[in-house]
C-alpha positions in Angstrom: 91.0 56.8 -82.0 89.5 59.6 -80.2 86.0 58.9 -81.6 86.3 55.1 -80.7 87.3 55.9 -77.2 84.3 58.3 -76.7 82.0 55.8 -78.4 83.2 53.0 -75.9 82.6 55.3 -73.1 79.3 56.5 -74.2 78.4 52.6 -74.7 79.6 51.7 -71.2 77.9 54.7 -69.8 74.6 54.0 -71.3 74.8 50.3 -70.4 75.6 51.2 -66.9 72.7 53.6 -66.9 70.3 51.3 -68.4 71.4 48.5 -65.8 71.1 51.2 -62.9 67.6 52.1 -64.2 66.8 48.3 -64.5 68.0 47.7 -60.9 66.2 50.7 -59.6 63.0 49.8 -61.2 63.3 46.2 -59.8 64.1 47.7 -56.3 61.2 49.9 -56.7 58.7 47.1 -57.8 60.0 44.9 -55.1 59.5 47.7 -52.4 56.0 48.3 -53.8 55.2 44.5 -53.6 56.6 44.5 -50.1 54.7 47.5 -49.1 51.6 46.0 -50.6 52.2 42.8 -48.6 52.8 44.6 -45.4 49.6 46.7 -46.1 47.6 43.6 -46.7 49.0 41.8 -43.7 48.3 44.9 -41.6 44.7 45.0 -42.9 44.2 41.4 -42.2 45.5 41.7 -38.8 43.4 45.0 -38.2 40.4 43.0 -39.6 40.9 40.1 -37.2 41.5 42.5 -34.2 38.2 44.4 -35.1 36.4 41.1 -35.5 37.8 39.9 -32.2 36.8 43.2 -30.4 33.3 43.0 -32.0 32.8 39.4 -30.9 34.1 40.3 -27.3 31.8 43.3 -27.3 29.0 41.1 -28.4 29.7 38.6 -25.7 29.9 41.4 -23.0 26.7 42.8 -24.3 25.0 39.6 -24.2 26.3 38.7 -20.6 25.3 42.2 -19.4 21.8 41.7 -21.1 21.4 38.2 -19.3 22.6 39.6 -16.0 20.2 42.5 -16.1 17.6 40.0 -17.1 18.2 37.9 -14.2 18.6 40.7 -11.8 15.4 42.2 -13.0 13.6 38.8 -12.6 15.2 38.5 -9.1 14.0 42.0 -8.1 10.5 41.3 -9.4 10.5 38.0 -7.5 11.8 39.7 -4.4 9.2 42.5 -4.7 6.3 40.0 -5.2 7.6 38.1 -2.1 7.7 41.3 0.0 4.1 42.2 -1.1 2.9 38.8 -0.4 4.6 38.6 3.0 3.2 42.1 3.9 -0.5 41.1 2.9 -0.2 37.8 4.7 1.4 39.5 7.8 -1.2 42.1 8.0 -4.0 39.5 7.7 -2.5 37.4 10.5 -0.3 39.3 12.9 -2.8 41.5 14.6 -5.5 38.8 14.9 -3.2 35.9 15.9 -1.0 38.2 18.2 -4.4 39.2 20.0 -5.7 35.7 20.3 -2.4 34.3 21.6 -2.1 37.3 24.1 -5.6 36.4 25.5 -5.1 34.5 28.9 -8.4 32.7 28.4 -7.7 31.6 25.0 -4.2 30.5 25.8 -5.7 28.5 28.9 -8.4 26.9 26.7 -5.7 25.9 24.0 -3.2 24.7 26.6 -5.8 22.5 28.3 -6.8 21.0 24.8 -3.1 20.3 24.0 -2.4 18.8 27.5 -5.3 16.4 27.0 -4.0 15.4 23.7 -0.9 14.0 25.5 -3.2 11.8 27.4 -2.0 11.9 31.0 -4.2 8.8 31.7 -2.1 6.5 29.6 0.6 4.7 31.8 3.1 5.5 29.0 2.7 9.3 29.1 6.0 11.1 30.0 6.1 14.1 32.1 5.7 17.3 30.3 7.5 20.8 30.5 5.1 23.8 29.8 6.6 27.3 29.3 4.4 30.3 29.5 5.0 34.2 29.5 5.7 35.3 32.8 3.2 38.2 32.1 0.4 35.5 32.2 1.6 33.9 35.6 -1.0 35.7 37.7 -4.0 34.7 35.6 -2.9 31.2 34.8 -1.6 30.2 38.1 -5.0 29.2 39.5 -5.7 27.2 36.4 -2.8 25.0 36.9 -4.0 24.1 40.3 -7.2 22.8 38.8 -8.0 21.6 35.1 -4.5 21.7 33.5 -2.7 19.9 36.3 -5.2 17.3 36.4 -4.4 16.5 32.8 -0.6 16.6 33.2 1.4 13.5 33.6 3.1 13.0 37.1 6.4 14.9 37.2 5.4 17.5 34.8 6.7 20.9 35.3 5.3 24.4 34.4 7.7 27.3 33.9 7.0 31.2 33.3 9.7 32.8 31.0 10.2 36.5 30.8 11.6 36.1 27.4 8.0 35.0 26.1 5.4 37.5 25.1 2.5 35.1 24.1 1.3 31.7 23.6 3.1 28.8 25.3 5.6 25.8 24.5 5.2 22.3 25.6 7.3 19.1 25.1 8.6 16.2 27.2 10.5 17.0 30.3 13.5 15.2 29.1 13.9 17.7 26.3 13.3 15.4 23.3 11.3 18.1 21.5 9.4 21.3 21.9 6.1 22.4 20.3 5.5 26.1 19.9 2.1 27.6 20.1 3.2 31.3 20.0 2.0 34.0 17.8 5.2 33.6 15.6 4.5 29.9 15.3 0.9 30.3 14.3 2.0 33.1 11.8 4.5 30.7 10.2 2.0 27.8 10.0 -0.9 29.9 8.8 1.3 31.7 6.5 2.4 28.7 4.6 -1.2 27.9 3.9 -2.1 31.4 3.0 0.8 32.4 0.7 -0.1 30.2 -2.2 -3.7 31.6 -2.4 -2.5 35.1 -1.7 0.0 34.9 -4.5 -2.7 33.5 -6.9 -5.1 36.5 -6.0 -2.2 39.2 -6.3 -0.3 38.0 -9.3 -2.4 35.3 -11.0 0.4 32.7 -10.4 
């Protein structure tokens, strides 16, 4: 009786042990599968994060390269423009400034311009002429002779302290004003000289 009882206990123990081992093995296998899945998901997410980061880095690199390229192009263009302006200014400023500060030249130019308005035409309008006050003494006598003779009746001559050279002329009613100063001639002549200067300097 004792033997059978022992045998039964051993059987129950072995079956329980076997089942426990089986359950444990299944738990271990399940845990291993879950661990593999977690690792796989983590690797996949990590790969996506790395890929996204690399793409963003490439985009940033591309944008920076484009910005640098654009900034370089703008800098080169600005530098060329500065050189071009400097060359044109050096070619014009001294000569034009000297000419427009010469009283005799200004008088001759003003006489020609006034005649172009054709004072003998009945439809000619009174003009306003503005000159530098520094030239008033030299030009005052000219206005009492040849220049006034060519101005329409009612025209007015003014001498302005703010002007340094040349003159300005236009209808007395203020419809428009035409400038014949050094700055005006520099701008006008510069627009003609710049293309040829650019071609000469940069081959463009």
